[in-house]
C-alpha positions as CSV (number, residue, x, y, z in Angstrom):
1,M,-38.0,-6.6,-115.7
2,R,-38.2,-8.8,-112.6
3,I,-34.9,-9.8,-111.2
4,C,-34.4,-12.3,-108.4
5,L,-31.3,-12.6,-106.2
6,V,-30.7,-16.2,-105.0
7,T,-28.7,-15.4,-101.8
8,P,-29.0,-15.4,-98.0
9,E,-27.4,-11.9,-98.1
10,P,-29.3,-9.5,-100.3
11,G,-27.7,-6.7,-98.4
12,H,-24.2,-7.6,-99.7
13,P,-22.7,-4.3,-101.0
14,L,-22.5,-5.3,-104.6
15,L,-26.0,-6.7,-104.7
16,A,-27.5,-3.9,-102.7
17,A,-26.0,-1.3,-105.0
18,A,-27.1,-3.1,-108.1
19,T,-30.6,-3.5,-106.6
20,A,-30.8,0.3,-106.0
21,L,-29.9,1.0,-109.6
22,L,-32.4,-1.5,-111.0
23,E,-35.2,-0.3,-108.8
24,A,-34.4,3.3,-109.8
25,G,-34.9,2.2,-113.4
26,G,-38.4,0.9,-112.6
27,H,-37.5,-2.8,-112.3
28,R,-38.6,-5.2,-109.6
29,V,-35.9,-6.9,-107.5
30,E,-36.7,-9.8,-105.2
31,S,-34.5,-12.1,-103.1
32,L,-34.8,-15.8,-102.5
33,D,-32.9,-17.3,-99.5
34,P,-31.9,-20.9,-100.5
35,G,-31.3,-21.7,-96.8
36,A,-35.0,-21.1,-96.0
37,G,-35.9,-24.4,-97.6
38,L,-38.3,-22.7,-100.1
39,A,-39.2,-24.3,-103.4
40,A,-38.8,-22.4,-106.6
41,P,-41.6,-19.9,-106.9
42,G,-44.5,-20.5,-109.2
43,A,-44.1,-17.5,-111.4
44,L,-40.6,-17.3,-112.7
45,A,-38.6,-14.1,-112.7
46,D,-36.9,-12.8,-115.9
47,V,-33.5,-13.6,-114.5
48,Y,-31.9,-15.1,-111.4
49,L,-28.5,-14.1,-109.9
50,L,-27.0,-17.0,-108.0
51,K,-24.9,-15.5,-105.2
52,A,-24.7,-18.7,-103.1
53,R,-22.9,-22.0,-103.3
54,T,-24.6,-24.3,-100.8
55,P,-26.0,-27.7,-102.0
56,R,-29.5,-26.3,-101.5
57,A,-28.7,-23.2,-103.6
58,L,-27.4,-25.3,-106.4
59,D,-30.5,-27.6,-106.2
60,L,-32.7,-24.6,-106.4
61,A,-30.8,-23.2,-109.4
62,R,-31.1,-26.5,-111.2
63,E,-34.8,-26.5,-110.6
64,L,-35.1,-23.0,-112.0
65,E,-33.0,-23.9,-115.0
66,E,-35.1,-27.0,-115.7
67,R,-38.2,-24.7,-115.8
68,G,-36.5,-22.5,-118.4
69,A,-35.3,-19.6,-116.2
70,P,-31.9,-18.0,-116.9
71,V,-29.6,-18.3,-113.9
72,L,-26.3,-16.4,-113.6
73,N,-24.0,-18.2,-113.0
74,S,-25.5,-21.6,-113.9
75,A,-25.6,-24.3,-111.3
76,A,-23.2,-26.4,-113.3
77,A,-20.6,-23.7,-113.6
78,T,-20.9,-22.7,-109.9
79,A,-20.5,-26.3,-108.8
80,L,-17.5,-26.8,-111.0
81,C,-15.6,-23.9,-109.4
82,Q,-16.0,-25.6,-106.0
83,D,-14.0,-28.6,-107.1
84,R,-10.4,-27.6,-107.5
85,S,-9.5,-30.9,-109.2
86,R,-12.2,-30.5,-111.9
87,M,-11.2,-26.8,-112.2
88,A,-7.6,-27.7,-112.9
89,E,-8.5,-30.4,-115.4
90,L,-10.8,-28.1,-117.4
91,A,-8.3,-25.2,-117.4
92,L,-5.3,-27.2,-118.4
93,G,-7.3,-29.1,-121.0
94,A,-8.3,-25.7,-122.5
95,G,-4.7,-24.5,-122.6
96,L,-5.0,-21.9,-119.8
97,P,-1.9,-21.2,-117.8
98,F,-3.2,-23.0,-114.7
99,A,-1.0,-24.4,-111.9
100,G,-0.2,-28.2,-112.4
101,T,-2.4,-30.0,-109.9
102,R,-2.5,-33.5,-108.4
103,T,-5.4,-34.8,-106.4
104,Y,-5.4,-37.1,-103.3
105,G,-8.3,-38.7,-101.4
106,S,-7.0,-37.5,-98.0
107,L,-4.1,-35.4,-96.8
108,A,-3.0,-38.1,-94.3
109,D,-2.8,-40.8,-97.0
110,W,-0.8,-38.5,-99.3
111,A,1.6,-37.5,-96.5
112,A,2.2,-41.1,-95.6
113,C,2.9,-42.4,-99.1
114,A,4.6,-39.3,-100.6
115,P,7.4,-38.0,-98.4
116,F,8.3,-34.4,-98.8
117,A,10.8,-34.0,-101.6
118,G,12.2,-30.6,-100.8
119,S,10.6,-28.3,-103.3
120,P,7.9,-26.0,-101.8
121,L,4.3,-27.1,-102.4
122,V,0.9,-25.6,-102.0
123,V,-1.8,-27.8,-100.5
124,K,-5.5,-26.9,-100.8
125,S,-8.8,-28.5,-99.9
126,R,-10.1,-30.1,-103.0
127,H,-13.6,-28.6,-102.3
128,S,-13.5,-24.8,-102.1
129,R,-15.5,-23.4,-99.2
130,R,-15.1,-20.9,-96.4
131,A,-12.2,-21.6,-94.0
132,D,-10.9,-24.4,-96.2
133,L,-7.2,-25.5,-96.3
134,V,-4.8,-23.4,-98.3
135,A,-1.2,-23.7,-97.1
136,R,2.4,-23.6,-98.2
137,V,4.5,-26.6,-97.3
138,D,8.3,-26.1,-97.2
139,D,9.4,-29.1,-95.2
140,A,8.3,-32.5,-93.8
141,V,7.6,-31.0,-90.4
142,R,5.0,-28.7,-91.9
143,L,3.5,-31.5,-93.9
144,R,3.1,-33.6,-90.8
145,E,1.4,-30.7,-88.9
146,L,-1.1,-30.3,-91.7
147,A,-1.8,-34.0,-91.9
148,R,-2.5,-34.2,-88.2
149,A,-4.8,-31.1,-88.4
150,W,-6.6,-32.2,-91.6
151,P,-6.2,-36.0,-91.8
152,Q,-9.3,-36.9,-93.8
153,E,-9.4,-33.8,-96.0
154,P,-9.4,-34.5,-99.8
155,V,-6.7,-32.2,-101.2
156,V,-5.0,-30.9,-104.3
157,V,-1.3,-30.4,-104.4
158,Q,0.5,-27.9,-106.6
159,E,4.1,-26.8,-107.1
160,F,4.8,-23.5,-105.5
161,A,5.6,-20.9,-108.2
162,P,8.0,-18.1,-107.0
163,N,6.3,-14.8,-107.2
164,S,6.2,-11.3,-105.6
165,G,3.9,-12.4,-102.8
166,W,1.0,-10.4,-104.2
167,D,-2.1,-12.0,-105.8
168,H,-3.7,-10.3,-108.7
169,K,-7.4,-10.4,-107.9
170,L,-9.2,-10.0,-111.2
171,W,-13.0,-10.0,-111.6
172,A,-15.3,-10.0,-114.5
173,I,-19.0,-9.1,-114.9
174,G,-19.8,-10.0,-118.5
175,D,-17.0,-8.4,-120.6
176,R,-16.1,-5.8,-117.9
177,V,-12.9,-6.6,-116.0
178,F,-12.0,-5.2,-112.6
179,A,-8.7,-5.6,-110.7
180,A,-6.9,-5.3,-107.4
181,L,-3.7,-6.5,-105.7
182,R,-3.9,-8.5,-102.4
183,R,-1.0,-9.7,-100.3
184,S,-1.1,-13.5,-100.6
185,E,-2.0,-15.7,-97.7
186,L,1.0,-17.9,-98.7
187,A,3.4,-14.9,-98.4
188,P,5.5,-14.5,-95.2
189,G,3.3,-12.9,-92.6
190,G,0.1,-14.2,-94.2
191,R,-2.7,-12.4,-96.0
192,G,-2.4,-8.7,-96.1
193,P,-4.2,-5.6,-97.4
194,T,-5.8,-5.1,-100.8
195,R,-4.6,-2.4,-103.0
196,P,-6.5,-0.8,-105.9
197,L,-5.3,-1.6,-109.4
198,A,-6.6,-0.1,-112.6
199,P,-7.2,-2.7,-115.4
200,A,-5.0,-0.5,-117.6
201,E,-2.1,-1.3,-115.3
202,L,-2.3,-5.0,-115.9
203,P,0.4,-6.7,-118.0
204,P,-0.6,-7.0,-121.7
205,G,-3.1,-9.8,-122.4
206,W,-4.2,-10.4,-118.8
207,A,-7.7,-8.9,-119.2
208,D,-8.2,-11.1,-122.3
209,L,-7.0,-14.1,-120.4
210,V,-9.7,-13.4,-117.7
211,R,-12.4,-13.2,-120.4
212,R,-11.1,-16.4,-122.0
213,T,-11.3,-18.1,-118.6
214,G,-14.9,-17.0,-118.3
215,E,-15.6,-18.6,-121.7
216,V,-14.0,-21.9,-120.8
217,F,-15.8,-22.1,-117.4
218,S,-19.2,-20.8,-118.8
219,L,-19.2,-18.0,-116.2
220,D,-20.9,-14.6,-116.3
221,V,-19.8,-13.2,-113.0
222,Y,-16.5,-14.5,-111.7
223,G,-13.1,-14.0,-110.2
224,V,-9.7,-15.2,-111.5
225,D,-6.7,-15.2,-109.1
226,L,-3.4,-14.8,-110.9
227,I,0.2,-14.5,-109.9
228,D,3.0,-13.0,-111.9
229,T,5.7,-15.6,-112.2
230,G,8.1,-13.1,-113.7
231,D,8.1,-10.5,-116.6
232,G,4.3,-10.5,-116.7
233,V,3.9,-14.2,-117.2
234,P,0.6,-15.2,-115.6
235,L,-0.3,-18.3,-113.6
236,I,-3.9,-18.9,-112.7
237,V,-4.3,-20.3,-109.2
238,D,-8.0,-20.1,-108.6
239,V,-11.4,-19.4,-110.3
240,N,-14.4,-18.3,-108.4
241,A,-18.1,-18.1,-109.3
242,F,-19.8,-14.8,-108.3
243,P,-17.3,-13.4,-105.8
244,G,-17.9,-10.3,-103.8
245,I,-16.2,-7.7,-106.0
246,R,-16.3,-5.2,-103.2
247,G,-15.2,-1.6,-103.6
248,Q,-14.9,-1.7,-107.4
249,A,-16.2,1.5,-109.1
250,G,-18.6,0.5,-111.9
251,A,-19.2,-3.0,-110.7
252,P,-22.9,-2.5,-109.5
253,Q,-23.6,-0.7,-112.9
254,A,-22.1,-3.6,-114.8
255,L,-24.1,-6.2,-112.8
256,A,-27.3,-4.3,-113.3
257,A,-26.7,-4.0,-117.0
258,L,-25.8,-7.7,-117.3
259,A,-29.0,-8.8,-115.5
260,L,-31.2,-6.7,-117.8
261,D,-29.4,-7.9,-120.9
262,R,-29.9,-11.5,-120.0
263,A,-33.5,-11.0,-119.0
264,A,-34.2,-9.3,-122.3
265,A,-32.5,-12.1,-124.2
266,A,-34.5,-14.7,-122.4
267,R,-37.7,-12.9,-123.3
């Protein structure tokens, strides 16, 4: 099989490990950097793994899809996960336990017309990207600070759900679920270390909820951020297309197997 990685970082640990496994099995692995401005190659690979979220990467993925190539994840699914407003609408419409979400055109406009009411809130950039805005607001002073720093930022606003301060980082590659705990960036002291967590240690039903989320969002390789709101009751706070999934035993093997399965199905 011929597998192509659509990414500027083919040396990413997950991709590099999966590549080594595929090449050891006699398969050909190539990489295509969407930032290089290259057009889709003439001869299509058997499957493409989209580990990039830039506009150029999405355009390239759409071009490949239009030519009949299987792309994991699809351009449409990847783009949807970058828009937290659309993400919430889809999740809530499908009955997933997702945080209630309101959308505003700019943080400054919302802060000016909706004075802080007293209950803690979480404010996030509407468009997910590196170094975007994710902050807890406990009072009007903090809200004004954020409005000055991010005045024109389109945002989503969610009620803060009391929790332990630890995010459950759950990832899926096909049907295989991986897990870890990470100190939340919204907890006192900010983001902290990541702790290993065996999927068997998850509350009942959480792994199935992750898989259901993948079905709703049409994702093949994805992450679901969950918090425990008490007694194992989950709340989804984010969904990510093709996250890093670093340090998870078995993840490279799962990715290599998924790529081969989809390539064989496409043939």
